[in-house]
N, CA, C and O atoms as a Maestro MAE file, in Angstrom:
{
 s_m_m2io_version
 :::
 2.0.0
}

f_m_ct {
 s_m_title
 :::
 protein
 m_atom[344] {
  # First column is atom index #
  i_m_mmod_type
  r_m_x_coord
  r_m_y_coord
  r_m_z_coord
  i_m_residue_number
  s_m_chain_name
  s_m_pdb_residue_name
  s_m_pdb_atom_name
  i_m_atomic_number
  :::
  1 25 -2.918 7.696 -34.829 1 A "MET " " N  " 7
  2 3 -3.564 8.686 -33.648 1 A "MET " " CA " 6
  3 2 -2.301 9.055 -33.399 1 A "MET " " C  " 6
  4 15 -1.245 8.534 -33.756 1 A "MET " " O  " 8
  5 25 -2.596 10.376 -32.498 2 A "ARG " " N  " 7
  6 3 -0.633 10.723 -31.621 2 A "ARG " " CA " 6
  7 2 -1.256 10.186 -30.494 2 A "ARG " " C  " 6
  8 15 -2.416 10.119 -30.085 2 A "ARG " " O  " 8
  9 25 0.229 9.695 -29.970 3 A "PRO " " N  " 7
  10 3 0.081 9.701 -28.686 3 A "PRO " " CA " 6
  11 2 -0.488 10.961 -27.624 3 A "PRO " " C  " 6
  12 15 -0.115 12.127 -27.754 3 A "PRO " " O  " 8
  13 25 -1.532 10.467 -26.471 4 A "LEU " " N  " 7
  14 3 -2.054 11.141 -25.934 4 A "LEU " " CA " 6
  15 2 -0.433 11.651 -24.792 4 A "LEU " " C  " 6
  16 15 0.733 11.276 -24.667 4 A "LEU " " O  " 8
  17 25 -1.512 12.868 -24.093 5 A "SER " " N  " 7
  18 3 -0.522 13.786 -23.358 5 A "SER " " CA " 6
  19 2 -0.219 13.199 -21.661 5 A "SER " " C  " 6
  20 15 -1.031 12.319 -21.377 5 A "SER " " O  " 8
  21 25 0.376 13.388 -20.969 6 A "PRO " " N  " 7
  22 3 0.240 13.733 -19.490 6 A "PRO " " CA " 6
  23 2 -1.004 13.363 -19.407 6 A "PRO " " C  " 6
  24 15 -1.490 12.233 -19.454 6 A "PRO " " O  " 8
  25 25 -1.672 14.770 -19.235 7 A "SER " " N  " 7
  26 3 -2.674 14.982 -18.614 7 A "SER " " CA " 6
  27 2 -4.185 14.231 -19.170 7 A "SER " " C  " 6
  28 15 -5.306 14.179 -18.664 7 A "SER " " O  " 8
  29 25 -3.606 13.696 -20.455 8 A "GLU " " N  " 7
  30 3 -5.139 12.350 -21.273 8 A "GLU " " CA " 6
  31 2 -4.852 11.485 -20.710 8 A "GLU " " C  " 6
  32 15 -5.691 10.659 -20.351 8 A "GLU " " O  " 8
  33 25 -3.148 11.335 -20.348 9 A "LEU " " N  " 7
  34 3 -3.520 9.336 -19.492 9 A "LEU " " CA " 6
  35 2 -3.344 9.503 -17.760 9 A "LEU " " C  " 6
  36 15 -2.860 8.781 -16.888 9 A "LEU " " O  " 8
  37 25 -3.998 10.831 -17.769 10 A "SER " " N  " 7
  38 3 -3.943 10.920 -15.776 10 A "SER " " CA " 6
  39 2 -5.860 10.749 -15.930 10 A "SER " " C  " 6
  40 15 -6.498 9.968 -15.224 10 A "SER " " O  " 8
  41 25 -6.404 11.531 -16.840 11 A "LEU " " N  " 7
  42 3 -7.524 11.251 -16.932 11 A "LEU " " CA " 6
  43 2 -7.894 10.326 -17.937 11 A "LEU " " C  " 6
  44 15 -9.092 10.336 -18.220 11 A "LEU " " O  " 8
  45 25 -7.257 9.623 -18.478 12 A "ARG " " N  " 7
  46 3 -7.412 8.606 -18.372 12 A "ARG " " CA " 6
  47 2 -7.794 7.130 -17.644 12 A "ARG " " C  " 6
  48 15 -8.678 6.277 -17.570 12 A "ARG " " O  " 8
  49 25 -6.615 7.444 -17.225 13 A "GLY " " N  " 7
  50 3 -6.914 6.261 -15.736 13 A "GLY " " CA " 6
  51 2 -7.438 6.704 -14.599 13 A "GLY " " C  " 6
  52 15 -7.251 6.126 -13.528 13 A "GLY " " O  " 8
  53 25 -8.098 7.701 -14.720 14 A "ARG " " N  " 7
  54 3 -9.418 8.340 -13.673 14 A "ARG " " CA " 6
  55 2 -10.857 7.770 -13.705 14 A "ARG " " C  " 6
  56 15 -11.547 7.369 -12.767 14 A "ARG " " O  " 8
  57 25 -11.176 7.848 -15.247 15 A "LEU " " N  " 7
  58 3 -11.912 7.372 -15.608 15 A "LEU " " CA " 6
  59 2 -11.741 5.854 -15.114 15 A "LEU " " C  " 6
  60 15 -12.274 5.510 -14.059 15 A "LEU " " O  " 8
  61 25 -10.938 4.881 -15.939 16 A "GLY " " N  " 7
  62 3 -11.093 3.325 -15.577 16 A "GLY " " CA " 6
  63 2 -11.152 3.155 -13.930 16 A "GLY " " C  " 6
  64 15 -11.109 2.108 -13.284 16 A "GLY " " O  " 8
  65 25 -11.267 4.567 -13.442 17 A "ALA " " N  " 7
  66 3 -11.121 3.578 -11.602 17 A "ALA " " CA " 6
  67 2 -12.108 3.660 -11.518 17 A "ALA " " C  " 6
  68 15 -12.909 2.797 -11.159 17 A "ALA " " O  " 8
  69 25 -12.421 5.467 -12.049 18 A "HIS " " N  " 7
  70 3 -14.135 5.361 -11.871 18 A "HIS " " CA " 6
  71 2 -15.256 4.459 -11.723 18 A "HIS " " C  " 6
  72 15 -16.106 4.330 -10.842 18 A "HIS " " O  " 8
  73 25 -14.972 3.712 -13.111 19 A "ARG " " N  " 7
  74 3 -15.358 3.318 -13.739 19 A "ARG " " CA " 6
  75 2 -15.797 1.491 -13.126 19 A "ARG " " C  " 6
  76 15 -16.985 1.170 -13.154 19 A "ARG " " O  " 8
  77 25 -15.133 0.845 -12.810 20 A "LEU " " N  " 7
  78 3 -14.078 0.177 -11.706 20 A "LEU " " CA " 6
  79 2 -14.620 -0.022 -10.858 20 A "LEU " " C  " 6
  80 15 -15.165 -1.088 -10.572 20 A "LEU " " O  " 8
  81 25 -14.589 1.580 -9.862 21 A "HIS " " N  " 7
  82 3 -15.713 1.646 -8.483 21 A "HIS " " CA " 6
  83 2 -16.870 1.381 -8.689 21 A "HIS " " C  " 6
  84 15 -17.641 0.872 -7.876 21 A "HIS " " O  " 8
  85 25 -17.142 1.746 -9.960 22 A "ALA " " N  " 7
  86 3 -18.937 1.661 -10.235 22 A "ALA " " CA " 6
  87 2 -19.170 0.973 -10.379 22 A "ALA " " C  " 6
  88 15 -20.345 1.146 -10.705 22 A "ALA " " O  " 8
  89 25 -18.777 -1.010 -10.482 23 A "SER " " N  " 7
  90 3 -19.660 -1.445 -11.257 23 A "SER " " CA " 6
  91 2 -19.204 -2.106 -9.717 23 A "SER " " C  " 6
  92 15 -20.082 -2.251 -8.866 23 A "SER " " O  " 8
  93 25 -17.753 -2.501 -9.418 24 A "TYR " " N  " 7
  94 3 -17.491 -3.656 -7.945 24 A "TYR " " CA " 6
  95 2 -16.785 -2.365 -6.875 24 A "TYR " " C  " 6
  96 15 -16.197 -1.293 -7.014 24 A "TYR " " O  " 8
  97 25 -17.253 -3.217 -5.808 25 A "ASP " " N  " 7
  98 3 -17.093 -2.867 -4.051 25 A "ASP " " CA " 6
  99 2 -15.314 -2.408 -4.492 25 A "ASP " " C  " 6
  100 15 -14.400 -2.656 -5.278 25 A "ASP " " O  " 8
  101 25 -15.543 -1.923 -3.805 26 A "SER " " N  " 7
  102 3 -14.046 -1.409 -3.813 26 A "SER " " CA " 6
  103 2 -13.411 -2.151 -2.610 26 A "SER " " C  " 6
  104 15 -12.243 -1.769 -2.687 26 A "SER " " O  " 8
  105 25 -13.461 -2.731 -1.868 27 A "LYS " " N  " 7
  106 3 -12.961 -3.967 -0.565 27 A "LYS " " CA " 6
  107 2 -12.985 -4.721 -1.245 27 A "LYS " " C  " 6
  108 15 -12.239 -5.615 -0.848 27 A "LYS " " O  " 8
  109 25 -13.775 -5.146 -2.835 28 A "THR " " N  " 7
  110 3 -13.176 -6.662 -3.283 28 A "THR " " CA " 6
  111 2 -12.023 -6.592 -4.496 28 A "THR " " C  " 6
  112 15 -11.192 -7.422 -4.865 28 A "THR " " O  " 8
  113 25 -12.290 -5.437 -4.886 29 A "VAL " " N  " 7
  114 3 -11.457 -5.018 -5.598 29 A "VAL " " CA " 6
  115 2 -9.905 -5.105 -5.351 29 A "VAL " " C  " 6
  116 15 -8.906 -5.231 -6.058 29 A "VAL " " O  " 8
  117 25 -10.220 -4.961 -3.823 30 A "SER " " N  " 7
  118 3 -8.392 -4.166 -3.406 30 A "SER " " CA " 6
  119 2 -7.916 -5.651 -2.691 30 A "SER " " C  " 6
  120 15 -6.734 -5.989 -2.757 30 A "SER " " O  " 8
  121 25 -8.844 -6.433 -2.062 31 A "GLN " " N  " 7
  122 3 -8.560 -7.497 -1.044 31 A "GLN " " CA " 6
  123 2 -7.143 -7.668 -1.508 31 A "GLN " " C  " 6
  124 15 -6.138 -7.194 -0.977 31 A "GLN " " O  " 8
  125 25 -7.228 -8.531 -2.745 32 A "PRO " " N  " 7
  126 3 -6.235 -9.115 -2.685 32 A "PRO " " CA " 6
  127 2 -4.447 -8.893 -2.260 32 A "PRO " " C  " 6
  128 15 -3.537 -9.457 -1.653 32 A "PRO " " O  " 8
  129 25 -4.893 -7.019 -3.478 33 A "ALA " " N  " 7
  130 3 -3.200 -6.650 -3.297 33 A "ALA " " CA " 6
  131 2 -3.081 -6.470 -1.444 33 A "ALA " " C  " 6
  132 15 -2.041 -6.696 -0.826 33 A "ALA " " O  " 8
  133 25 -4.680 -5.923 -0.659 34 A "ARG " " N  " 7
  134 3 -4.298 -6.306 0.491 34 A "ARG " " CA " 6
  135 2 -3.583 -7.211 1.352 34 A "ARG " " C  " 6
  136 15 -2.704 -7.119 2.209 34 A "ARG " " O  " 8
  137 25 -4.467 -8.371 0.669 35 A "ASP " " N  " 7
  138 3 -3.841 -9.788 1.181 35 A "ASP " " CA " 6
  139 2 -2.432 -9.835 1.135 35 A "ASP " " C  " 6
  140 15 -1.912 -10.222 2.182 35 A "ASP " " O  " 8
  141 25 -1.508 -9.486 0.007 36 A "ALA " " N  " 7
  142 3 -0.087 -9.840 -0.348 36 A "ALA " " CA " 6
  143 2 0.518 -9.065 0.387 36 A "ALA " " C  " 6
  144 15 1.585 -9.317 0.947 36 A "ALA " " O  " 8
  145 25 -0.241 -7.827 0.474 37 A "PHE " " N  " 7
  146 3 0.619 -6.517 1.549 37 A "PHE " " CA " 6
  147 2 1.116 -7.713 2.803 37 A "PHE " " C  " 6
  148 15 2.160 -8.145 3.293 37 A "PHE " " O  " 8
  149 25 0.174 -7.834 2.888 38 A "MET " " N  " 7
  150 3 -0.146 -7.863 4.980 38 A "MET " " CA " 6
  151 2 0.803 -9.368 5.142 38 A "MET " " C  " 6
  152 15 1.497 -9.646 6.120 38 A "MET " " O  " 8
  153 25 0.610 -10.244 3.877 39 A "ALA " " N  " 7
  154 3 1.933 -11.940 3.443 39 A "ALA " " CA " 6
  155 2 3.211 -11.216 3.797 39 A "ALA " " C  " 6
  156 15 3.961 -11.762 4.606 39 A "ALA " " O  " 8
  157 25 3.538 -10.058 3.284 40 A "ARG " " N  " 7
  158 3 4.830 -9.562 3.005 40 A "ARG " " CA " 6
  159 2 5.475 -9.515 4.186 40 A "ARG " " C  " 6
  160 15 6.675 -9.778 4.273 40 A "ARG " " O  " 8
  161 25 4.116 -8.894 6.051 41 A "PHE " " N  " 7
  162 3 4.697 -8.344 6.958 41 A "PHE " " CA " 6
  163 2 4.744 -10.281 7.764 41 A "PHE " " C  " 6
  164 15 5.623 -10.646 8.544 41 A "PHE " " O  " 8
  165 25 3.730 -11.060 7.343 42 A "GLU " " N  " 7
  166 3 3.926 -12.065 8.466 42 A "GLU " " CA " 6
  167 2 5.466 -12.836 7.736 42 A "GLU " " C  " 6
  168 15 6.350 -13.181 8.521 42 A "GLU " " O  " 8
  169 25 5.659 -13.048 6.223 43 A "ARG " " N  " 7
  170 3 7.228 -13.774 5.936 43 A "ARG " " CA " 6
  171 2 7.951 -12.960 6.683 43 A "ARG " " C  " 6
  172 15 8.567 -13.402 7.654 43 A "ARG " " O  " 8
  173 25 7.974 -11.993 6.430 44 A "GLU " " N  " 7
  174 3 9.273 -10.894 7.827 44 A "GLU " " CA " 6
  175 2 9.072 -11.199 9.048 44 A "GLU " " C  " 6
  176 15 10.159 -11.506 9.538 44 A "GLU " " O  " 8
  177 25 8.064 -11.291 9.962 45 A "VAL " " N  " 7
  178 3 8.336 -11.607 10.977 45 A "VAL " " CA " 6
  179 2 8.155 -13.117 11.406 45 A "VAL " " C  " 6
  180 15 8.097 -13.347 12.614 45 A "VAL " " O  " 8
  181 25 8.045 -14.341 10.358 46 A "ASP " " N  " 7
  182 3 8.307 -15.318 10.554 46 A "ASP " " CA " 6
  183 2 8.368 -15.936 9.196 46 A "ASP " " C  " 6
  184 15 7.320 -16.065 8.565 46 A "ASP " " O  " 8
  185 25 9.851 -16.449 8.540 47 A "PRO " " N  " 7
  186 3 9.883 -16.375 7.180 47 A "PRO " " CA " 6
  187 2 10.455 -18.273 7.834 47 A "PRO " " C  " 6
  188 15 10.688 -18.925 6.816 47 A "PRO " " O  " 8
  189 25 10.621 -18.895 8.737 48 A "GLU " " N  " 7
  190 3 9.974 -20.248 8.660 48 A "GLU " " CA " 6
  191 2 8.830 -21.102 8.680 48 A "GLU " " C  " 6
  192 15 8.669 -22.293 8.410 48 A "GLU " " O  " 8
  193 25 8.096 -20.210 9.060 49 A "LEU " " N  " 7
  194 3 6.725 -20.447 9.315 49 A "LEU " " CA " 6
  195 2 6.342 -21.565 10.997 49 A "LEU " " C  " 6
  196 15 5.864 -22.690 11.147 49 A "LEU " " O  " 8
  197 25 6.764 -20.700 11.788 50 A "THR " " N  " 7
  198 3 7.007 -21.728 13.224 50 A "THR " " CA " 6
  199 2 6.052 -21.254 14.156 50 A "THR " " C  " 6
  200 15 5.605 -21.862 15.129 50 A "THR " " O  " 8
  201 25 5.740 -19.928 13.706 51 A "LEU " " N  " 7
  202 3 5.144 -19.334 14.984 51 A "LEU " " CA " 6
  203 2 3.515 -19.251 14.822 51 A "LEU " " C  " 6
  204 15 3.057 -18.526 13.938 51 A "LEU " " O  " 8
  205 25 2.609 -20.025 15.711 52 A "ASP " " N  " 7
  206 3 1.091 -20.423 16.305 52 A "ASP " " CA " 6
  207 2 0.343 -18.780 14.773 52 A "ASP " " C  " 6
  208 15 0.941 -17.781 14.371 52 A "ASP " " O  " 8
  209 25 -0.833 -19.212 14.485 53 A "PRO " " N  " 7
  210 3 -0.740 -18.595 13.441 53 A "PRO " " CA " 6
  211 2 -1.640 -16.644 13.502 53 A "PRO " " C  " 6
  212 15 -1.670 -15.633 12.800 53 A "PRO " " O  " 8
  213 25 -2.221 -17.154 14.859 54 A "LYS " " N  " 7
  214 3 -2.611 -16.150 15.827 54 A "LYS " " CA " 6
  215 2 -1.376 -15.709 16.285 54 A "LYS " " C  " 6
  216 15 -1.918 -14.999 17.133 54 A "LYS " " O  " 8
  217 25 0.289 -15.417 16.551 55 A "GLU " " N  " 7
  218 3 0.660 -14.675 17.274 55 A "GLU " " CA " 6
  219 2 1.491 -14.579 15.950 55 A "GLU " " C  " 6
  220 15 2.387 -13.743 15.831 55 A "GLU " " O  " 8
  221 25 1.219 -15.310 15.132 56 A "ARG " " N  " 7
  222 3 2.216 -14.436 13.605 56 A "ARG " " CA " 6
  223 2 1.351 -13.650 12.685 56 A "ARG " " C  " 6
  224 15 1.831 -13.498 11.562 56 A "ARG " " O  " 8
  225 25 0.185 -13.115 12.902 57 A "ALA " " N  " 7
  226 3 -0.710 -12.392 12.660 57 A "ALA " " CA " 6
  227 2 -0.244 -11.516 13.351 57 A "ALA " " C  " 6
  228 15 0.445 -10.745 12.685 57 A "ALA " " O  " 8
  229 25 -0.345 -11.093 15.174 58 A "ARG " " N  " 7
  230 3 -0.078 -10.175 15.636 58 A "ARG " " CA " 6
  231 2 1.320 -9.321 15.543 58 A "ARG " " C  " 6
  232 15 1.529 -8.116 15.680 58 A "ARG " " O  " 8
  233 25 2.308 -10.563 15.218 59 A "ARG " " N  " 7
  234 3 3.316 -9.383 14.860 59 A "ARG " " CA " 6
  235 2 3.504 -8.662 14.125 59 A "ARG " " C  " 6
  236 15 4.068 -7.571 14.196 59 A "ARG " " O  " 8
  237 25 2.694 -9.600 12.676 60 A "ALA " " N  " 7
  238 3 2.367 -8.760 11.482 60 A "ALA " " CA " 6
  239 2 2.220 -7.788 11.196 60 A "ALA " " C  " 6
  240 15 2.723 -7.230 10.220 60 A "ALA " " O  " 8
  241 25 1.195 -7.164 12.299 61 A "MET " " N  " 7
  242 3 0.456 -6.073 12.830 61 A "MET " " CA " 6
  243 2 1.533 -5.494 13.129 61 A "MET " " C  " 6
  244 15 1.791 -4.977 12.042 61 A "MET " " O  " 8
  245 25 2.672 -5.085 14.068 62 A "HIS " " N  " 7
  246 3 3.069 -4.691 14.679 62 A "HIS " " CA " 6
  247 2 4.144 -4.028 13.439 62 A "HIS " " C  " 6
  248 15 4.473 -2.868 13.190 62 A "HIS " " O  " 8
  249 25 4.474 -5.229 12.867 63 A "ALA " " N  " 7
  250 3 5.190 -5.131 11.698 63 A "ALA " " CA " 6
  251 2 4.334 -3.590 10.948 63 A "ALA " " C  " 6
  252 15 4.666 -2.410 11.059 63 A "ALA " " O  " 8
  253 25 3.430 -4.063 10.369 64 A "ARG " " N  " 7
  254 3 2.874 -2.820 9.651 64 A "ARG " " CA " 6
  255 2 2.370 -1.921 10.250 64 A "ARG " " C  " 6
  256 15 1.742 -1.071 9.618 64 A "ARG " " O  " 8
  257 25 2.420 -1.889 10.813 65 A "LYS " " N  " 7
  258 3 2.187 -0.393 12.428 65 A "LYS " " CA " 6
  259 2 3.918 0.476 12.411 65 A "LYS " " C  " 6
  260 15 4.083 1.675 12.637 65 A "LYS " " O  " 8
  261 25 4.997 -0.513 12.088 66 A "ALA " " N  " 7
  262 3 5.891 0.053 12.416 66 A "ALA " " CA " 6
  263 2 6.436 0.463 11.216 66 A "ALA " " C  " 6
  264 15 7.251 1.367 11.395 66 A "ALA " " O  " 8
  265 25 6.281 0.110 9.948 67 A "TYR " " N  " 7
  266 3 6.597 0.477 8.413 67 A "TYR " " CA " 6
  267 2 5.735 1.726 8.206 67 A "TYR " " C  " 6
  268 15 6.098 2.706 7.557 67 A "TYR " " O  " 8
  269 25 4.307 1.562 8.955 68 A "PHE " " N  " 7
  270 3 4.051 2.957 8.154 68 A "PHE " " CA " 6
  271 2 4.599 4.289 9.517 68 A "PHE " " C  " 6
  272 15 4.940 5.419 9.166 68 A "PHE " " O  " 8
  273 25 4.581 3.849 11.039 69 A "THR " " N  " 7
  274 3 5.191 4.695 11.784 69 A "THR " " CA " 6
  275 2 6.275 4.846 10.685 69 A "THR " " C  " 6
  276 15 5.858 5.591 9.798 69 A "THR " " O  " 8
  277 25 7.284 4.475 10.495 70 A "ARG " " N  " 7
  278 3 8.700 4.778 9.619 70 A "ARG " " CA " 6
  279 2 7.955 5.856 9.003 70 A "ARG " " C  " 6
  280 15 8.085 7.023 9.371 70 A "ARG " " O  " 8
  281 25 7.119 5.466 8.005 71 A "LEU " " N  " 7
  282 3 6.691 6.472 6.851 71 A "LEU " " CA " 6
  283 2 6.854 7.417 7.547 71 A "LEU " " C  " 6
  284 15 7.982 7.842 7.795 71 A "LEU " " O  " 8
  285 25 5.512 8.077 8.121 72 A "ALA " " N  " 7
  286 3 5.374 9.399 9.187 72 A "ALA " " CA " 6
  287 2 6.705 9.793 9.495 72 A "ALA " " C  " 6
  288 15 7.143 10.933 9.340 72 A "ALA " " O  " 8
  289 25 7.281 8.899 9.898 73 A "LEU " " N  " 7
  290 3 8.931 10.171 10.125 73 A "LEU " " CA " 6
  291 2 9.420 10.430 9.539 73 A "LEU " " C  " 6
  292 15 10.150 11.394 9.773 73 A "LEU " " O  " 8
  293 25 9.441 9.819 8.318 74 A "LYS " " N  " 7
  294 3 9.998 10.270 7.903 74 A "LYS " " CA " 6
  295 2 9.866 11.325 6.767 74 A "LYS " " C  " 6
  296 15 10.791 11.981 6.289 74 A "LYS " " O  " 8
  297 25 8.445 11.377 6.391 75 A "SER " " N  " 7
  298 3 7.623 12.394 5.908 75 A "SER " " CA " 6
  299 2 8.059 13.734 6.602 75 A "SER " " C  " 6
  300 15 8.479 14.734 6.020 75 A "SER " " O  " 8
  301 25 7.851 13.543 8.183 76 A "ALA " " N  " 7
  302 3 7.792 14.972 8.962 76 A "ALA " " CA " 6
  303 2 9.121 15.019 9.095 76 A "ALA " " C  " 6
  304 15 9.313 15.587 10.170 76 A "ALA " " O  " 8
  305 25 10.415 14.670 8.481 77 A "GLN " " N  " 7
  306 3 11.844 14.954 8.797 77 A "GLN " " CA " 6
  307 2 11.685 15.312 7.003 77 A "GLN " " C  " 6
  308 15 12.397 16.290 6.780 77 A "GLN " " O  " 8
  309 25 11.257 15.016 6.204 78 A "ALA " " N  " 7
  310 3 11.422 15.542 4.527 78 A "ALA " " CA " 6
  311 2 10.627 17.586 4.806 78 A "ALA " " C  " 6
  312 15 11.012 18.680 4.391 78 A "ALA " " O  " 8
  313 25 9.315 17.099 5.785 79 A "ARG " " N  " 7
  314 3 9.060 18.039 5.758 79 A "ARG " " CA " 6
  315 2 9.661 19.362 6.602 79 A "ARG " " C  " 6
  316 15 9.251 20.514 6.457 79 A "ARG " " O  " 8
  317 25 10.563 18.999 7.375 80 A "ARG " " N  " 7
  318 3 11.305 20.346 8.102 80 A "ARG " " CA " 6
  319 2 12.406 20.689 7.905 80 A "ARG " " C  " 6
  320 15 13.013 21.622 8.429 80 A "ARG " " O  " 8
  321 25 13.065 19.284 6.418 81 A "LYS " " N  " 7
  322 3 13.927 19.564 6.562 81 A "LYS " " CA " 6
  323 2 12.994 20.386 4.399 81 A "LYS " " C  " 6
  324 15 13.696 20.363 3.388 81 A "LYS " " O  " 8
  325 25 12.161 20.687 4.385 82 A "GLY " " N  " 7
  326 3 12.099 21.948 3.066 82 A "GLY " " CA " 6
  327 2 11.657 20.665 2.218 82 A "GLY " " C  " 6
  328 15 10.655 21.117 1.663 82 A "GLY " " O  " 8
  329 25 11.814 19.028 1.667 83 A "GLY " " N  " 7
  330 3 11.014 18.741 0.781 83 A "GLY " " CA " 6
  331 2 12.350 18.008 0.289 83 A "GLY " " C  " 6
  332 15 12.298 17.080 -0.518 83 A "GLY " " O  " 8
  333 25 13.756 18.566 0.921 84 A "ASP " " N  " 7
  334 3 14.633 17.996 -0.029 84 A "ASP " " CA " 6
  335 2 14.295 16.829 -0.456 84 A "ASP " " C  " 6
  336 15 13.719 16.573 -1.514 84 A "ASP " " O  " 8
  337 25 14.663 16.064 0.401 85 A "ASP " " N  " 7
  338 3 15.415 14.892 0.421 85 A "ASP " " CA " 6
  339 2 13.907 13.320 0.856 85 A "ASP " " C  " 6
  340 15 13.873 12.145 1.222 85 A "ASP " " O  " 8
  341 25 12.918 14.506 0.449 86 A "ALA " " N  " 7
  342 3 11.262 13.588 0.305 86 A "ALA " " CA " 6
  343 2 11.123 12.169 -0.604 86 A "ALA " " C  " 6
  344 15 10.039 11.591 -0.683 86 A "ALA " " O  " 8
  :::
 }
 m_bond[343] {
  # First column is bond index #
  i_m_from
  i_m_to
  i_m_order
  :::
  1 1 2 1
  2 2 3 1
  3 3 4 2
  4 3 5 1
  5 5 6 1
  6 6 7 1
  7 7 8 2
  8 7 9 1
  9 9 10 1
  10 10 11 1
  11 11 12 2
  12 11 13 1
  13 13 14 1
  14 14 15 1
  15 15 16 2
  16 15 17 1
  17 17 18 1
  18 18 19 1
  19 19 20 2
  20 19 21 1
  21 21 22 1
  22 22 23 1
  23 23 24 2
  24 23 25 1
  25 25 26 1
  26 26 27 1
  27 27 28 2
  28 27 29 1
  29 29 30 1
  30 30 31 1
  31 31 32 2
  32 31 33 1
  33 33 34 1
  34 34 35 1
  35 35 36 2
  36 35 37 1
  37 37 38 1
  38 38 39 1
  39 39 40 2
  40 39 41 1
  41 41 42 1
  42 42 43 1
  43 43 44 2
  44 43 45 1
  45 45 46 1
  46 46 47 1
  47 47 48 2
  48 47 49 1
  49 49 50 1
  50 50 51 1
  51 51 52 2
  52 51 53 1
  53 53 54 1
  54 54 55 1
  55 55 56 2
  56 55 57 1
  57 57 58 1
  58 58 59 1
  59 59 60 2
  60 59 61 1
  61 61 62 1
  62 62 63 1
  63 63 64 2
  64 63 65 1
  65 65 66 1
  66 66 67 1
  67 67 68 2
  68 67 69 1
  69 69 70 1
  70 70 71 1
  71 71 72 2
  72 71 73 1
  73 73 74 1
  74 74 75 1
  75 75 76 2
  76 75 77 1
  77 77 78 1
  78 78 79 1
  79 79 80 2
  80 79 81 1
  81 81 82 1
  82 82 83 1
  83 83 84 2
  84 83 85 1
  85 85 86 1
  86 86 87 1
  87 87 88 2
  88 87 89 1
  89 89 90 1
  90 90 91 1
  91 91 92 2
  92 91 93 1
  93 93 94 1
  94 94 95 1
  95 95 96 2
  96 95 97 1
  97 97 98 1
  98 98 99 1
  99 99 100 2
  100 99 101 1
  101 101 102 1
  102 102 103 1
  103 103 104 2
  104 103 105 1
  105 105 106 1
  106 106 107 1
  107 107 108 2
  108 107 109 1
  109 109 110 1
  110 110 111 1
  111 111 112 2
  112 111 113 1
  113 113 114 1
  114 114 115 1
  115 115 116 2
  116 115 117 1
  117 117 118 1
  118 118 119 1
  119 119 120 2
  120 119 121 1
  121 121 122 1
  122 122 123 1
  123 123 124 2
  124 123 125 1
  125 125 126 1
  126 126 127 1
  127 127 128 2
  128 127 129 1
  129 129 130 1
  130 130 131 1
  131 131 132 2
  132 131 133 1
  133 133 134 1
  134 134 135 1
  135 135 136 2
  136 135 137 1
  137 137 138 1
  138 138 139 1
  139 139 140 2
  140 139 141 1
  141 141 142 1
  142 142 143 1
  143 143 144 2
  144 143 145 1
  145 145 146 1
  146 146 147 1
  147 147 148 2
  148 147 149 1
  149 149 150 1
  150 150 151 1
  151 151 152 2
  152 151 153 1
  153 153 154 1
  154 154 155 1
  155 155 156 2
  156 155 157 1
  157 157 158 1
  158 158 159 1
  159 159 160 2
  160 159 161 1
  161 161 162 1
  162 162 163 1
  163 163 164 2
  164 163 165 1
  165 165 166 1
  166 166 167 1
  167 167 168 2
  168 167 169 1
  169 169 170 1
  170 170 171 1
  171 171 172 2
  172 171 173 1
  173 173 174 1
  174 174 175 1
  175 175 176 2
  176 175 177 1
  177 177 178 1
  178 178 179 1
  179 179 180 2
  180 179 181 1
  181 181 182 1
  182 182 183 1
  183 183 184 2
  184 183 185 1
  185 185 186 1
  186 186 187 1
  187 187 188 2
  188 187 189 1
  189 189 190 1
  190 190 191 1
  191 191 192 2
  192 191 193 1
  193 193 194 1
  194 194 195 1
  195 195 196 2
  196 195 197 1
  197 197 198 1
  198 198 199 1
  199 199 200 2
  200 199 201 1
  201 201 202 1
  202 202 203 1
  203 203 204 2
  204 203 205 1
  205 205 206 1
  206 206 207 1
  207 207 208 2
  208 207 209 1
  209 209 210 1
  210 210 211 1
  211 211 212 2
  212 211 213 1
  213 213 214 1
  214 214 215 1
  215 215 216 2
  216 215 217 1
  217 217 218 1
  218 218 219 1
  219 219 220 2
  220 219 221 1
  221 221 222 1
  222 222 223 1
  223 223 224 2
  224 223 225 1
  225 225 226 1
  226 226 227 1
  227 227 228 2
  228 227 229 1
  229 229 230 1
  230 230 231 1
  231 231 232 2
  232 231 233 1
  233 233 234 1
  234 234 235 1
  235 235 236 2
  236 235 237 1
  237 237 238 1
  238 238 239 1
  239 239 240 2
  240 239 241 1
  241 241 242 1
  242 242 243 1
  243 243 244 2
  244 243 245 1
  245 245 246 1
  246 246 247 1
  247 247 248 2
  248 247 249 1
  249 249 250 1
  250 250 251 1
  251 251 252 2
  252 251 253 1
  253 253 254 1
  254 254 255 1
  255 255 256 2
  256 255 257 1
  257 257 258 1
  258 258 259 1
  259 259 260 2
  260 259 261 1
  261 261 262 1
  262 262 263 1
  263 263 264 2
  264 263 265 1
  265 265 266 1
  266 266 267 1
  267 267 268 2
  268 267 269 1
  269 269 270 1
  270 270 271 1
  271 271 272 2
  272 271 273 1
  273 273 274 1
  274 274 275 1
  275 275 276 2
  276 275 277 1
  277 277 278 1
  278 278 279 1
  279 279 280 2
  280 279 281 1
  281 281 282 1
  282 282 283 1
  283 283 284 2
  284 283 285 1
  285 285 286 1
  286 286 287 1
  287 287 288 2
  288 287 289 1
  289 289 290 1
  290 290 291 1
  291 291 292 2
  292 291 293 1
  293 293 294 1
  294 294 295 1
  295 295 296 2
  296 295 297 1
  297 297 298 1
  298 298 299 1
  299 299 300 2
  300 299 301 1
  301 301 302 1
  302 302 303 1
  303 303 304 2
  304 303 305 1
  305 305 306 1
  306 306 307 1
  307 307 308 2
  308 307 309 1
  309 309 310 1
  310 310 311 1
  311 311 312 2
  312 311 313 1
  313 313 314 1
  314 314 315 1
  315 315 316 2
  316 315 317 1
  317 317 318 1
  318 318 319 1
  319 319 320 2
  320 319 321 1
  321 321 322 1
  322 322 323 1
  323 323 324 2
  324 323 325 1
  325 325 326 1
  326 326 327 1
  327 327 328 2
  328 327 329 1
  329 329 330 1
  330 330 331 1
  331 331 332 2
  332 331 333 1
  333 333 334 1
  334 334 335 1
  335 335 336 2
  336 335 337 1
  337 337 338 1
  338 338 339 1
  339 339 340 2
  340 339 341 1
  341 341 342 1
  342 342 343 1
  343 343 344 2
  :::
 }
}
């Protein structure tokens, strides 16, 4: 059997994603990834785990917002330059 082309691989991946999301709730499927992503920010703001959990969560949410704001800034700068440094 010959190897799949890049477009066939893409279609195969899309097919799998559609089948997965047809069978399960998207939030349930992605919850472990979202939890791990948020844990990254919690470790960033409180590596020693000394803060109150509510304060750690508040700071982590701001760290997450800063992360996405930084991405938006880089995206805007890349678009202004014409996309050379995306």
